[in-house]
Every structure is written in C-alpha cells, then in structure tokens.
N, C-alpha and C positions, 0 to 999 in steps of 0.2 A: 746851025740848026743840030748837022752830026755830030760837029766839037759839044754841043753841049749836051746831047743825047749822052754820047762817049764819056764825057764827065760824069753826068749824073749816074749812068751804070757802074762806074768805076768808085764813085762814093759809096755808091749801093753794094756794093762788096767789099768795103772796106769796111763799112760801118755793121754790114752782117757779119763778115768776120768777129770783127771787133765784140760786138755782142755776142757771138757765142761760145769766146774766150772768156767772156765777164764773168758766170757764175764763179767758173774756177781759180782763176786769177784774186778776185773780190773774197774770195772766200776766207773766212766765215761773216755771211750777214744778216742772218738772223739767229736765237737759241738753237742749241745743239741740244738731243738730248740722249743720255748711256742710259739704255737698258740692263739692268741687274737682274742675272735669273736665278735671285732670292729673295729672302723678306731682310726686311729693314735691321739694321742693326749686327748682320754677319758682317765679315772681314771684305768679302765683296762688296757687298754696299759702303762700309767705311773707305775702302781704299776707292772706290768710282766716285763719292766725292771726296775723300780730299786733292784726289787729281783734278778734279769738277774747278773746284773752287781755284785754284790754281791754276787751270786753263780759262775758268772764265776773265781772269784778269790779264793774262797773255792775247786772248782773241775779244773784249771789249764788248764779247756776246754771254747772255748768260748759258751755263752747262747745265741742265735739267736731268735728276737722277730719277731713273723709272722703274719700280720694284715690278718685276715680275714673275716671282716664285713660284714651284708647283710645277708638276710635271716632265721629272729631271733633267731641265734645262729645256725642254721642249717650248714652255710657254715662251720664253723670253727670245729665245733663238728667234721664232716664225714669227714675232712682232717684229723683229729688225729686219727680217729677209725680207718680207711682205711691206717692207713702206720702201719712201721714196730713194732711190741711189744714186742720192747726193752729196753722202758726206752728212749729213744732220739727223741721222738715227746709227749710232754705234751701238756694239754689244760687249760687256764685260761680262766675264762668265769662267766659274773655273774650270780646274782641268776636266772636269765631265763631263761640259758639254761639247768639247773641242775633240777627245780622245775615246774615254770610256764608252758614251753612250752607242759608237757606232759598232762597235766591240761587244757589248753585251745584251742589245736588246736587238728584236730582228726590223727589218725596217717599216714595217706599217707603224713600230712604235716611237721610230726616228724620224718624223717625213723631213729633213731637211740632209742635205750630202755635205759637208763640212768643207768640201773641196769643189762645189760646183755653187757654192749659194752665199759662201763670205771670204772675206776676203782678209789675210790674219794683219794685224796693222805693227803690234806688239806686245810681246808679254809687258809685263807688267811688276810684279811680286812674288817669291815665293814666302809659305810659310813651312812649320812646322808641325805636326800635331803632338798634342799631350792628351793622355788618356785621362780622363774625369770617372772619380767614381761617386755616387749618390753615397750623402752620409749613415744612409740607412743600409748601405749595402757590408756586408760583417768581412772587411776585409781590409790591410792594413796597407800591402804591399803589392806589386805587380805582379808579384808569383804567388801570392795568398787567390789575386784576384785569376789566374791560369787555373790555379788548384780548384777552386767553389767550381769555377763554369766545369772543370772535367765532371768536378763530384755530381753537379744538377745541369746536366747537356738541355741545350733549348731555352733554360728559364731565366739567364740572367739577359737583360735586355738593353739595345742599348740606341741611341738616337742617332740620325742622320739630317744631313742636310738635303737629304732627298735622294730619292732611286739612283744610283751611279755618279751619285758624288765622291769628292774623297773621302770624307768620314765613312762613307759606305764602303766603298771598296777599301780600303786601306784596315778597316773592322774584318772584310770579308777574309781579306788576304790573313789578316793574323788568325781567324779561325782554321784554314788551312793549314799554315806553317805551324802553328801551336796545337792544331789534332782537338779543336775546342768547337762547340756548336752553340750559338747566341742566340738570339730572338733578336730583329732589326725592327726600329720602330721610325718610321718617316716622316719628316716634315719639310715645311715649305723653306725653310733656311736653318743655319747652325745656332740662330738665337732662340726660337721658340725650345728648339728642343736643348740646350742647354738650363731654359728656364724648366723645363721637368725634371729634369738631371738633380738641379741647385733645390726643385721642391721633394723629392723624392718620387718622383710617379716613373720615371727610367730610370735605369737601375747605372747604364754609365756612357761614357761617348766618346770619340775624339775627334779634337776641336781645336783650332792654331792656339797655343801656345799664352798668347797677350788675352785673349777673348775668357782665358780658364783662371788669369791670374786672380780677376777682381772677387770672384766668388772664393777663391781661396783663402787669399788674404783675411779675406772673410768669415773663414772657417765654416762655411758653407758646404763643401765640399772634398774632396779629394785628390791631389794628382798624383797618382802614382807611377807615372813613367813619361815620356819625352820621344817620339819617334825621330829626334838625330842620330847623326852618326858619333858625335862625341856629347859629353855634358856641355849645357850651356855655362859660359861665365859668369852671367848673369843668376845662373840657379842652380848651383854647383852641389846641389843637395837633395836635387831631382834624378834620380837613374835613368837613362836613356832605354830604350824597351830591347836594345840588342843586349842589356846586361841578363835582362832575362828570358830574352827570346832570341838567341842567336840569328843575325842574319834580317830581323825586321827595322826596317825604319817607316816612318810614316810622315806626311807631308801631301804638298799642293800646290798650283800655281796660277794664277789668274789673266787671262789674256784678253787682249783688246782686237776686236773688228770690224767691218764694215759688209756691210752687201755686197756683193757681188755686182760689180756693174760700175762703183763708184770711181771717179777720174782719179786714175794714177797721181796726178798732184794734186790730190785732196786727201787723198790717204798718207804721203810724204810730209804734209803738211802738220798731221794730226799725229803720225811719228814722231815729225822734230819737236813739235812742243811738248809729246807725253816724253820722250826721252831727257828733255832739258830739264822736265820737272822732276823728275826720278833724279836723277844728274845733281839737282841743285843743294848745295850742302846742306842750307835751312831746312830745307824741306825733307830731308835724312837725318838730320840732327833732332829737330822739333818731332818728326811724326812716324818714320820709318825705326830709326835706331830704337824706343821707348816699348815698341808694340812689336819689336823683332819680327820684325818684313824685311825679309833681302830680296832688294830691286834688282830685278833682273831684265831691264827693257833690252831692246835688240831692233833690227833693223830689221821689215817685212819680210825679207828673203831667211833672215837666220832664222825666224819665227818659225816658218815654215818648213825651212830643215827639223828645227824643234821638234814639232809638233810630230815629222814623219817620225824621228828616235823615240818620242814618247808613245806612238801608238805601236812602232815595233818591240818596243819594250813590257807592256802591257800586254800586249797578245800573246806574247811568249809567256809572261807571267799568270795572265787569265789558263792559258792551254796549260801548262806546267801544273797549276797549283789546281783546273779544274772548278775555277772560280763556277760559283752559278749570282743569280741574283733570286731571292727569295721573298717573297710578299711577305 
C-alpha cells in the first residue's frame, strides 16, 4: 500500500511539473493578438500585418492585428499591459510609445512605465521621414517652406500621427532648429493625417517616404525633402532636409514588446520567429526594400540597450532644443 501511494505521489508530481511547463513548451496553442498603437494603413499597421502573416505560417496560429490608435500610444499600451501575461497579446508601437512619452508628458498622462510594465522583444524596422506639402501651399522647395513659415509664424499646419509620435517630435525639432513656428494637428495615425494633406485640409506633415510616394506620383502633393543622412539612391532628385537645414534628420522605428511577466522562453520564441521573418531574403526583397523599410531586429537585451540609448539622446535633444508639446 505504501509503495502504491509513493508511486502515485511521484506520478502526480511529475504530471504536475509537466502540466506547469506545458503552456510555455507548447506555445502558441491559440491565436495571438498584436496591438498596434495607430490607425489602419500607417507604417506601424502595415509592418504588423506583414510580420503577422509570416508568423501565422510559422506558428500555425492566426496572428490578429488590433488597431488602438489615439492617446499618444497610451490606449494601445494600456490594453497590452492589462492583458494576460502569457505572450498571446503583444504591442507593436512606434518610438514615441517607448521613448518620447515618458520624456515629454507628466506621469499622469502616461499611466505606464516602459521599464516596469513591458518586456522589449525586438526592434523591427526603421524608416526615414519625408516632408510633404499640400498642393495648395505656395511653396516649391524646402527652402520656400522654411521661408514661408518664418514670414507667417504659427499659420502653417502640419499633421501628426498623434501627440509625441515621430512625425510630431521630428517636426517640433525642425521648428527649433530652423527657428520657425507652425501649428500641429493631431490624428489617430499617419494615414488620416496624410489624407488631409492630400485633400488640402492640412498644409504639411512628416511621414514615411513610402507612404508619400503614391500621392506624390499621382501629383496629389509635393515631397520637399527627406530626413535621411544622404540622398536615397531610389530618389536621387529629392534633396535631404539637411541640405537646407544643416543637422536636421528625421525618421523613426517600430518595436515589439510584451506585458511584464510573460515567460522568458515565450519571449525568446517570439524573438527568434520575428528575426527569422525580417532576415528572410524573400521578405526583404518583396516587402521591406520596395517600401524603403530598413530591418533592425535584435535580441531582447540589445533592444533594451537601444531603448536606453534612444531615451538618453532624446532627453538631451529635448533639453537643448527646449522642445515643448503644444496642443
């Protein structure tokens, strides 16, 4: 009887241990949701859907993209932080959610702590921003744009992808470096902002180069400059912004994270899979390169180091340039 009880207890312990390990080992066993902190159609959304489609094939589980734009990334981040910490709800957000918000907003405006509430998984892609202008705006060059802004301070409007987003902060940086003042118009994502530039309701905006190419080629707006360090080989006739405003570059990146408490082995499975997608030659040739997206995948540890570096650099810029968020 004692031997039987001992065997039963031992079996129970082994079964319990195996059961406790099963969720991580078998992950994923159901659909995964990637929350995007912007409206559909923007770069964050496009990147999430492209990566999600590849992950669906790798994992054999549907990867669902859920758009939660608005609130300067706060709504999307909160949704992920308050979800189950099991790796089935992830956050794909622009730099603003990870770096800018904590630097420019009071704590009550940012009800989450990147270091305490999120686990960085990997960076995904980096983009350059192009300065677009409505056809109604009487300028032909970036120099014209700067001159007009100086002549009429506070009158030229520019669209953003939300308060604290890359398009917002980079334009605020331009204001400070060039000594101009403009009027920000905030949207729930880059796509609705772009639509209003095309429609002539908003004068200008900074947005990914790829997002501006379609309406540019259709003659619906003007591309005045690109925020890259050098002229892009695919667009040699478009000058860099620094050719007119020395020292000014503009771009942003998009990172993937999970709620704090997500098992480490799940984090590593996600990291490995996403890096495999971004390293795939076919994915690069057919998705990344045509859109001028530059892959910047990394280990979780390197992504943490990158976030700390970005935070320090932006803190310095914000202090030196006296950047302020104006509503």
